[in-house]
C-alpha positions as CSV (number, residue, x, y, z in Angstrom):
1,X,23.2,-6.7,-12.5
2,X,25.1,-9.5,-14.1
3,X,22.4,-12.0,-13.0
4,X,19.8,-9.8,-14.6
5,X,21.7,-9.6,-17.9
6,X,22.2,-13.3,-17.9
7,X,18.5,-14.0,-17.4
8,X,17.6,-11.6,-20.2
9,X,20.0,-13.2,-22.5
10,X,18.7,-16.7,-21.8
11,X,15.1,-15.5,-22.3
12,X,16.0,-13.7,-25.5
13,X,17.7,-16.7,-26.9
14,X,14.8,-19.0,-26.1
15,X,12.1,-16.7,-27.5
16,X,14.0,-14.7,-30.1
17,X,12.3,-11.7,-28.7
18,X,15.2,-9.4,-28.1
19,X,19.0,-9.0,-27.8
20,X,21.5,-6.9,-25.9
21,X,23.2,-4.5,-28.2
22,X,26.9,-4.0,-27.7
23,X,26.7,-5.0,-24.1
24,X,30.5,-5.1,-23.4
25,X,31.1,-1.8,-24.9
26,X,28.0,-0.3,-23.4
27,X,28.9,-1.4,-19.9
28,X,32.5,-0.2,-20.3
29,X,31.6,3.2,-21.7
30,X,28.4,3.6,-19.7
31,X,28.3,1.6,-16.5
32,X,25.2,3.2,-15.1
33,X,22.8,1.8,-17.7
34,X,22.2,-0.8,-20.4
35,X,20.0,-0.8,-23.5
36,X,18.2,-3.9,-24.6
37,X,16.9,-4.2,-28.2
38,X,13.5,-5.8,-28.1
39,X,13.4,-6.5,-31.8
40,X,10.1,-4.7,-32.4
41,X,8.2,-7.0,-29.9
42,X,4.6,-6.6,-31.1
43,X,1.5,-5.9,-29.0
44,X,-1.3,-8.4,-28.8
45,X,-3.9,-7.5,-31.3
46,X,-7.5,-7.3,-30.0
47,X,-9.4,-5.5,-32.8
48,X,-12.5,-3.4,-32.9
49,X,-15.7,-4.7,-31.2
50,X,-19.1,-4.8,-32.8
51,X,-20.9,-3.0,-30.0
52,X,-22.0,0.4,-31.3
53,X,-23.0,1.9,-28.0
54,X,-20.9,4.7,-26.7
55,X,-18.7,4.6,-23.6
56,X,-21.0,4.7,-20.5
57,X,-21.2,7.7,-18.1
58,X,-19.4,7.6,-14.8
59,X,-21.7,6.5,-11.9
60,X,-19.4,7.2,-9.0
61,X,-20.2,10.4,-7.1
62,X,-16.6,11.2,-6.3
63,X,-13.1,10.2,-7.3
64,X,-11.1,7.7,-5.3
65,X,-7.4,8.4,-5.1
66,X,-7.0,9.8,-8.6
67,X,-3.4,9.8,-9.8
68,X,-3.6,12.0,-12.9
69,X,-5.5,14.7,-14.7
70,X,-4.2,15.3,-18.2
71,X,-5.3,16.5,-21.6
72,X,-4.5,14.1,-24.5
73,X,-5.8,14.8,-28.0
74,X,-9.3,16.2,-27.8
75,X,-10.2,15.1,-24.3
76,X,-9.3,15.6,-20.7
77,X,-8.6,12.4,-18.8
78,X,-8.8,11.5,-15.1
79,X,-7.0,8.3,-14.0
80,X,-9.2,7.4,-11.1
81,X,-6.9,4.8,-9.6
82,X,-8.8,3.2,-6.7
83,X,-12.0,3.0,-8.8
84,X,-9.9,1.1,-11.4
85,X,-11.1,3.4,-14.2
86,X,-10.1,6.1,-16.6
87,X,-12.6,8.9,-17.3
88,X,-12.7,11.4,-20.2
89,X,-14.6,14.5,-21.1
90,X,-14.3,17.4,-23.6
91,X,-14.8,19.9,-20.8
92,X,-13.0,19.2,-17.5
93,X,-15.4,21.4,-15.6
94,X,-18.3,19.1,-16.1
95,X,-19.6,17.3,-13.1
96,X,-18.3,13.8,-12.7
97,X,-21.6,12.3,-13.7
98,X,-21.1,13.7,-17.2
99,X,-17.6,12.2,-17.7
100,X,-17.6,9.0,-19.7
101,X,-15.7,5.8,-18.7
102,X,-13.0,5.0,-21.2
103,X,-12.6,1.6,-19.4
104,X,-12.7,-0.2,-16.1
105,X,-10.6,-3.1,-17.3
106,X,-7.7,-2.1,-15.0
107,X,-6.1,-2.9,-11.6
108,X,-4.9,0.4,-10.1
109,X,-4.0,2.4,-13.3
110,X,-1.8,5.4,-12.8
111,X,-1.3,7.3,-16.1
112,X,-2.3,7.8,-19.7
113,X,-0.5,9.3,-22.7
114,X,-1.4,9.7,-26.4
115,X,0.1,10.6,-29.8
116,X,-3.3,12.0,-30.8
117,X,-4.5,8.7,-32.3
118,X,-3.4,5.9,-29.9
119,X,-4.1,6.2,-26.2
120,X,-1.9,4.1,-23.8
121,X,-2.8,3.4,-20.2
122,X,-0.4,1.9,-17.7
123,X,-2.4,-0.8,-16.0
124,X,-0.2,-0.8,-12.9
125,X,-1.1,-3.8,-10.8
126,X,-1.7,-6.0,-13.9
127,X,1.8,-5.2,-15.2
128,X,0.2,-4.2,-18.6
129,X,-0.1,-1.4,-21.0
130,X,-3.5,-1.1,-22.6
131,X,-3.8,0.6,-26.0
132,X,-7.1,2.4,-27.0
133,X,-8.4,4.0,-30.2
134,X,-11.4,6.2,-30.7
135,X,-13.4,4.2,-33.1
136,X,-17.1,4.4,-34.0
137,X,-17.8,7.1,-31.5
138,X,-16.1,5.5,-28.5
139,X,-12.8,4.4,-27.0
140,X,-12.0,0.8,-27.7
141,X,-9.1,-1.4,-26.5
142,X,-7.5,-2.6,-29.7
143,X,-4.1,-3.7,-28.5
144,X,-2.3,-4.8,-25.3
145,X,1.2,-5.4,-23.9
146,X,1.5,-8.0,-21.1
147,X,4.3,-8.4,-18.7
148,X,5.6,-4.9,-18.8
149,X,8.0,-4.8,-15.9
150,X,6.8,-4.6,-12.3
151,X,4.0,-2.1,-11.6
152,X,4.4,0.2,-14.6
153,X,3.6,3.5,-13.0
154,X,3.9,6.4,-15.5
155,X,3.9,7.0,-19.2
156,X,4.8,10.0,-21.4
157,X,4.7,10.5,-25.2
158,X,7.8,12.1,-26.6
159,X,6.9,13.8,-29.9
160,X,10.6,14.3,-30.9
161,X,11.3,10.5,-31.0
162,X,7.6,9.6,-31.7
163,X,7.9,7.2,-28.8
164,X,5.9,6.3,-25.7
165,X,8.2,6.0,-22.6
166,X,6.7,3.6,-20.1
167,X,8.3,3.3,-16.6
168,X,8.4,0.1,-14.6
169,X,8.5,1.5,-11.1
170,X,10.2,-1.3,-9.3
171,X,12.9,-2.5,-11.8
172,X,14.6,0.5,-13.2
173,X,13.3,-0.3,-16.7
174,X,11.9,2.1,-19.3
175,X,10.1,0.5,-22.2
176,X,10.2,2.4,-25.4
177,X,6.9,1.8,-27.4
178,X,6.5,2.9,-31.0
179,X,3.8,2.6,-33.7
180,X,4.1,1.4,-37.2
181,X,3.0,4.4,-39.4
182,X,0.8,2.6,-41.9
183,X,-0.7,-0.3,-39.9
184,X,-1.0,1.4,-36.5
185,X,0.4,-1.7,-34.8
186,X,2.3,-0.9,-31.6
187,X,5.6,-2.6,-30.7
188,X,8.3,-2.4,-28.0
189,X,11.5,-1.0,-29.6
190,X,13.9,-1.0,-26.6
191,X,14.1,-1.5,-22.9
192,X,16.5,1.0,-21.2
193,X,17.7,0.0,-17.8
194,X,19.2,2.2,-15.1
195,X,21.2,-0.2,-13.0
196,X,21.0,1.6,-9.6
197,X,17.2,2.0,-9.7
198,X,16.6,-1.8,-9.9
199,X,14.7,-2.8,-6.8
200,X,13.7,0.7,-5.7
201,X,10.2,2.2,-5.9
202,X,10.4,5.2,-8.2
203,X,6.9,6.5,-9.1
204,X,7.4,8.6,-12.2
205,X,9.8,10.5,-14.5
206,X,9.8,13.8,-16.5
207,X,11.2,14.3,-20.0
208,X,13.0,17.6,-20.2
209,X,14.7,18.2,-23.5
210,X,17.4,15.5,-23.9
211,X,17.2,14.5,-20.2
212,X,15.0,12.5,-18.0
213,X,14.5,13.5,-14.4
214,X,13.5,10.8,-11.8
215,X,12.1,11.8,-8.4
216,X,13.5,10.2,-5.4
217,X,12.0,6.8,-4.3
218,X,13.2,4.7,-1.4
219,X,16.7,5.1,-2.8
220,X,16.7,8.6,-1.2
221,X,18.1,10.5,-4.1
222,X,17.0,12.1,-7.4
223,X,18.6,11.2,-10.8
224,X,19.0,13.2,-14.0
225,X,19.8,10.8,-16.9
226,X,20.4,11.1,-20.6
227,X,17.2,10.5,-22.5
228,X,18.8,8.3,-25.2
229,X,21.5,6.3,-23.4
230,X,20.0,6.5,-19.8
231,X,23.5,7.2,-18.5
232,X,23.2,8.9,-15.1
233,X,24.4,12.4,-15.4
234,X,23.7,13.8,-11.9
235,X,22.5,12.6,-8.5
236,X,20.9,14.7,-5.8
237,X,20.5,13.3,-2.3
238,X,17.4,14.1,-0.3
239,X,16.5,13.9,3.4
240,X,14.4,10.9,4.6
241,X,11.1,12.7,5.1
242,X,10.9,13.7,1.4
243,X,12.4,10.6,-0.1
244,X,9.1,9.1,-1.3
245,X,8.4,11.6,-4.1
246,X,5.6,11.0,-6.6
247,X,6.6,13.5,-9.2
248,X,9.1,16.3,-10.1
249,X,8.5,19.1,-12.6
250,X,10.7,22.0,-13.7
251,X,8.5,25.1,-13.8
252,X,10.2,28.5,-14.3
253,X,13.1,28.9,-12.0
254,X,12.0,26.1,-9.6
255,X,11.7,22.4,-9.3
256,X,8.3,21.4,-8.0
257,X,8.1,18.0,-6.2
258,X,5.1,16.2,-4.7
259,X,6.1,14.1,-1.7
260,X,3.9,11.0,-1.2
261,X,5.8,9.2,1.6
262,X,8.9,9.3,3.7
263,X,11.7,6.6,3.4
264,X,9.5,4.1,5.3
265,X,6.6,4.6,2.9
266,X,4.5,6.4,5.5
267,X,2.2,9.2,4.4
268,X,2.5,11.3,7.6
269,X,4.7,14.0,6.1
270,X,3.2,14.2,2.6
271,X,3.6,17.7,1.1
272,X,4.2,19.8,-2.0
273,X,7.6,21.4,-2.1
274,X,9.8,23.4,-4.4
275,X,13.4,24.5,-4.7
276,X,15.6,26.5,-7.1
277,X,18.6,24.3,-6.4
278,X,18.3,20.5,-6.1
279,X,21.6,20.3,-4.2
280,X,19.9,22.0,-1.2
281,X,17.5,19.1,-0.7
282,X,20.2,17.1,1.1
283,X,20.3,19.8,3.7
284,X,16.5,19.8,4.2
285,X,16.3,23.2,2.6
286,X,13.2,23.7,0.5
287,X,9.9,25.7,0.4
288,X,6.8,23.9,1.6
289,X,4.0,25.2,-0.6
290,X,1.3,22.8,0.5
291,X,-0.6,25.6,2.3
292,X,-1.2,27.3,-1.0
293,X,-3.6,24.4,-1.8
294,X,-6.4,24.4,0.8
295,X,-7.2,21.0,2.2
296,X,-4.4,19.3,0.3
297,X,-3.3,16.1,2.1
298,X,-1.3,14.0,-0.3
299,X,-0.3,15.5,-3.6
300,X,0.6,13.1,-6.5
301,X,1.2,13.8,-10.2
302,X,1.6,17.4,-11.5
303,X,0.7,17.9,-15.2
304,X,0.9,21.0,-17.5
305,X,-2.2,21.8,-19.6
306,X,-2.5,24.9,-21.7
307,X,-0.2,27.1,-19.7
308,X,-1.7,26.1,-16.3
309,X,-0.8,23.2,-14.0
310,X,-2.8,20.6,-12.3
311,X,-2.0,18.4,-9.3
312,X,-4.0,15.5,-8.0
313,X,-4.6,15.0,-4.3
314,X,-5.3,11.8,-2.2
315,X,-7.5,12.6,0.7
316,X,-9.0,15.8,1.9
317,X,-12.0,17.6,0.5
318,X,-10.7,18.1,-3.1
319,X,-9.1,15.7,-5.5
320,X,-7.7,18.0,-8.2
321,X,-6.3,21.5,-8.1
322,X,-5.5,23.9,-10.9
323,X,-2.9,26.7,-10.5
324,X,-0.7,29.1,-12.5
325,X,2.9,30.2,-12.1
326,X,3.9,33.8,-13.0
327,X,7.4,35.1,-12.2
328,X,7.7,32.0,-9.9
329,X,4.7,33.1,-7.9
330,X,1.9,30.6,-7.4
331,X,-1.4,32.1,-8.5
332,X,-5.1,31.5,-9.2
333,X,-5.4,28.2,-7.2
334,X,-8.8,26.7,-7.8
335,X,-10.3,23.2,-7.4
336,X,-11.4,21.2,-10.4
337,X,-13.0,18.3,-8.5
């Protein structure tokens, strides 16, 4: 940790890009995390292109390892990871040939989020965040952030703080991206670092009120942290076979978790599980609900849209499932794609 802080200080002094705020006091009072002020580090401006043609239609017959289905603004989006593309449509029940391609300028994208005007995509294997706006009848890439951690994996917009939270899956860093109200220019406000997640593969997070929940990665435990300070409030150990979680969501009286891999990053025991008590996971006590989703092989991100829930699937006959929860009962499971 001290080596990391020293490196950040050296880089910050050389570039003038950021500074560590109250480091000594921060570490003394909150030894689990550190907050680095990025001094409004601006995005690279790209501008609006002259091409007046709309975004093209998708020409792939099926999805290839989609990570996410979500609704942002007026559109549904599918992050089609292994096709290196993001698709969008006003009606999610349209056949794939009628979805448009937002962009294919990605290397393994995993998630998208929007404040209703700006749409940010985590371009995972390029370590970038790409910013899009709907201009002249199509989505255009107008801004870009390079060198955003290592394999940024998930993004969520927090309307309370008017911030995009971008998670670097391998370094324990959360980048807080904001927008200048008048100009629309994007900038990185802070980087919030959880010391003990540095070097572990943690695939996502979930904002829940004033807390952030991190699923287990190859660190083999889940974390609940304060949203503002990133101080670790609770830790929950998990058994090796469910340690490689992709996502965790609190729905009703249960925590729902998609398990992508075990502790060795093998997919053999991938499943969708839930529990009403996270402390039971260390005992291997949980409900395996995979069978409720016919042909599901490897569940990934779970998203809420309009009172229903959607989970992507890697492998099997279907790529995306829709389901409802009523009185903690799983109901109305159907396939979207």
